[in-house]
N, C-alpha and C positions, 0 to 999 in steps of 0.2 A: 717290837718283837711280838709275834703271835704265839700264844701258848694254848694248848688244849690237850685232851687225853683221848686216845684211840685204843679200844680194847683194853682199857686200864693202863695203857703205856703213855707216859708224858711225852709230848711232842713240842719242840720249840722251833719256830721258823724265824731265822734272822732276816732282817730287812734286806741284807745283801743278796739273799736268795732271789728275791723278786727282781732286784736290779739285774742280776746275771741272767735270770729267766727272760726278761724283756730283751736283753742284748742278744741272747741266743735265739729268741723267738722272732727276730727280725725287726725289733724296735728301731734300729738305726736307719732302716729304709722305709718305715711306715710314714705315709704322707696324707692319708685320708681316713675318715671314720671307719670305712670298710676294712682298710688294711690294719688299723689298730684293733678292730674286732678280731681279726685273724690272729694278731699277736696275743691278745687276751686268751683266745682258745688254746693256742699252743702253750702258753704259760700254765693254764689250768691242767692240761694233759701232762706237762712236765712235772707239776706239783704232785698230781695223783700217781704218776709212774714212780717217782723217787720215793714217795711215802710207801707205796706197795713194796718196793725193793727193800727199804729199811725195815718194814714190818716183817718181811721174811726172816731177816736176821734176828729181829727182836723176839718174835714168837718162838723161833727155834731156840734162842738163848734162854728164854724164860722156861721152856720145857726142860732145860738142863739145870735149872736152879738159879739163873741170873735174875737181876732186877733191872730190866732194860729201860733205856730212855733214848729218844731220837732227837737229833738236831739237824735241821736243814740249813745249809750255809751257802755261800757263793759257789755255784757250779756243782752242787751235789749235796750229799748228806752223810751223816755218821750215826751209828748205833752204838751206844755205850752199854756195856754188859757187866757191871760190877756184881759182886756177891756170889760168883761161881768160879770154880777152877775146872776148866774143861780138859777132858782127855784129848789126845790128838784126833781121834775119830770124831769126837763131839765137836771139836773146833772146825773140822772139815765140813761137817754137816751144817754148822751155823754159818760158815762162810759161803757155802753153796746155796743156802736157803734164799738169800737175796736174789741172786741170778735166776733161781728156779721160779721165784715169785714174779720176776720181771717177764720171764718167758711165758708164764701162765697168763699174764695180762696181755702180752703180745697175741696170744691165741684168741683172747676175747676180741681184740681189735681186728684180728684177721677174720674172725667169724662175722663181725659186723660188715667188714669190707666185702667179704665173699657174698653176703646176703644181698648186696646191692642197695641197702637202705641208706648208705651214705655216699651217694653218687655226685653230690654237688654242695656248694655253699660251705658254711662254717663247719658243719658236721663232717664233711669230707676232709677239711683241713685238720680237724681234730683227730680223725682216724689215721690219716697219713702221718701225723706227728707221733701218734701212739705206736704205730707200726715201726717207725724208725727208731724212736727212743728205746723201746723195749726189746728190740732185736740188736741194732747196731751198738747201742751203749752197753747192753748186756754182754755181747760178745767181746767188746773192748775190755770190759771189767773182768772178764775171765782170762785175759792174758796173764801168763805167769810172771807178773811184775809186781813187786811189793810197792805200796801197800794195797794194790788192787785185790779184789777177792781171789782172783786166780793166783796171785803171788802168795797170799796167805795159805791157800790150799796147798800150793807147792811146798811151802815152808814146813807144813805139818806132815806132808808125805815124806819129804827127805829127812825130817827130824832135826833136833837141835845140834847134832854133831856135824851137820852139813849146811850150816848157816852161810858160810862163805860161798858154797856152790849155788845156793838159792839166790844170793845177792848177785853173783856173777851172771847167772842165767837171766835174771831180771834186768840187770844193767845192759848187757849185750843186746837183748831183745828190744829194750827201750831205745837204744841208739839206732838199731836197724829200722824200727818203726818211725822214729824221729826223722831219719834221712828220707824215708819213703814219703812222709808227710810233707817235708820241704819240697821234694820233687813234684808232689801233687799240689803244691801251693796251699796247703792247709796249715797256715801259720800258727793258729791257736793250738791245734793238736800237736804241732812240732814243739812248741814251747812247753806244753804239758809233759810230753815225753822226755824232753831234755831235763826237766825237773825230776821226773821219776828216775831217769838214768843216774842223776847225781845222788838221789836218795839211796839207790841200790849200791852204787860203787862206794858210797860212804858207809855202807852197812849199818844204817840207822835202824835200830830194832823197832818192830811193831809188836806190841804186847799181845800175845795170843789170848783170845777169849775176852779181851777188854774192849776193843774198838773194832768195829766192822764198817767199811765204807759202803 
């Protein structure tokens, strides 16, 4: 495991993160040094992008009195926010801070791409990965499906008396997106959505203000 601190926030990177990053970065199809170099660049961009997303949660949580810590695991990351009891509005801000950070990083990659400075080679591969990860992944994370950030925001907007409604909205939407993913032959996404649908229909609680994905 890799451990370090960023802006005073402890960060732990599980080795499974790197395994999943290589798989998602095209490692299963890489057959030459040049292709493996491309996989390494995509993994680096993935690492930076997820760190920035989790830092958004962590810094917002620290602003409201939490003592954040970040963990990167297989296929994503988590921000732990002990030491604070957030109001509903504060929890919404903390949940939204991660996607906002991701969109800000997307704007940076977009500016680099627009400038024409990354027109070829590994830099181009890195910019394309940054654009995709920080836009598509961010929009996916904003879907109102628990425990995604969008689901946590919806839970706080509807309030504790409407937990069942929050779960049903998340579950139904997860099923719809799962079916669409199957029709589009995106098997990994379909499996993820099936698990999220099960999570929501089981009404498994996500503790507000404690963990942000």
